[in-house]
C-alpha positions as CSV (number, residue, x, y, z in Angstrom):
1,X,-0.1,0.1,0.0
2,X,1.6,3.2,-1.1
3,X,1.5,6.0,1.7
4,X,3.6,8.9,0.6
5,X,3.8,12.7,-0.2
6,X,2.3,13.7,-3.5
7,X,1.6,16.7,-5.4
8,X,-0.2,14.9,-8.2
9,X,-2.3,11.9,-8.3
10,X,-4.8,10.1,-10.8
11,X,-8.5,9.6,-9.6
12,X,-10.4,7.0,-11.8
13,X,-14.3,5.9,-12.0
14,X,-15.1,9.7,-11.7
15,X,-18.7,10.4,-11.2
16,X,-19.6,14.1,-11.6
17,X,-22.4,15.3,-9.6
18,X,-23.1,19.2,-10.3
19,X,-21.6,19.3,-13.8
20,X,-22.2,16.8,-16.9
21,X,-18.3,17.0,-17.9
22,X,-15.1,18.9,-17.0
23,X,-14.1,21.5,-19.6
24,X,-10.4,21.7,-19.2
25,X,-8.4,22.6,-15.7
26,X,-10.9,23.1,-13.0
27,X,-10.0,24.7,-9.5
28,X,-11.4,22.4,-6.5
29,X,-10.9,21.7,-3.0
30,X,-10.1,18.2,-2.8
31,X,-10.5,15.7,-0.1
32,X,-8.5,12.5,-0.6
33,X,-9.6,10.8,3.0
34,X,-12.8,11.1,5.2
35,X,-11.1,13.4,7.9
36,X,-8.9,15.3,5.6
37,X,-9.6,19.1,5.9
38,X,-9.5,19.4,2.1
39,X,-6.9,21.3,0.0
40,X,-6.9,23.6,-2.9
41,X,-6.0,21.6,-6.2
42,X,-6.7,21.7,-10.0
43,X,-8.5,18.8,-11.4
44,X,-7.9,18.2,-15.4
45,X,-9.6,15.4,-17.5
46,X,-7.5,12.4,-18.7
47,X,-10.2,10.6,-20.2
48,X,-14.0,9.9,-19.8
49,X,-13.8,8.6,-16.4
50,X,-10.1,9.7,-15.1
51,X,-9.0,12.9,-13.7
52,X,-5.5,14.2,-12.9
53,X,-5.4,16.2,-9.5
54,X,-2.6,18.8,-9.1
55,X,-2.4,20.1,-5.5
56,X,-1.1,23.4,-4.7
57,X,0.9,22.0,-1.8
58,X,2.0,18.2,-1.4
59,X,-0.2,16.0,0.6
60,X,0.6,13.2,2.8
61,X,-0.8,9.6,3.0
62,X,-2.0,9.5,-0.5
63,X,-3.3,6.0,-0.7
64,X,-4.7,4.1,-3.7
65,X,-8.1,2.8,-3.2
66,X,-9.4,5.7,-1.1
67,X,-11.9,7.9,-2.4
68,X,-11.2,11.6,-3.3
69,X,-14.0,14.1,-3.7
70,X,-14.1,17.4,-5.1
71,X,-15.8,20.5,-4.1
72,X,-16.7,23.9,-5.6
73,X,-18.3,26.6,-3.3
74,X,-19.7,24.0,-0.7
75,X,-21.0,21.8,-3.4
76,X,-19.7,18.5,-4.4
77,X,-18.7,18.6,-7.9
78,X,-17.6,14.8,-8.0
79,X,-15.6,12.0,-6.9
80,X,-13.7,8.9,-7.7
81,X,-11.1,6.3,-6.5
82,X,-7.5,7.2,-6.1
83,X,-5.2,5.1,-8.1
């Protein structure tokens, strides 16, 4: 199980909630585990169900298999599984 400090990660099986699709780089607050306070990041589509997450600051304990959830203005934009 990979637990390290990462600035970039990939999220698959993305389910968008408040938009139908991502149109390029999108600023978000990303949470990478249940008790994570959330951090500023940019998400960008890789393909139809995968996004790349680029955090402003490196994040510790990035764990494949955990959920990542993306927020904009206190609304859930979507989420998926960390690869």
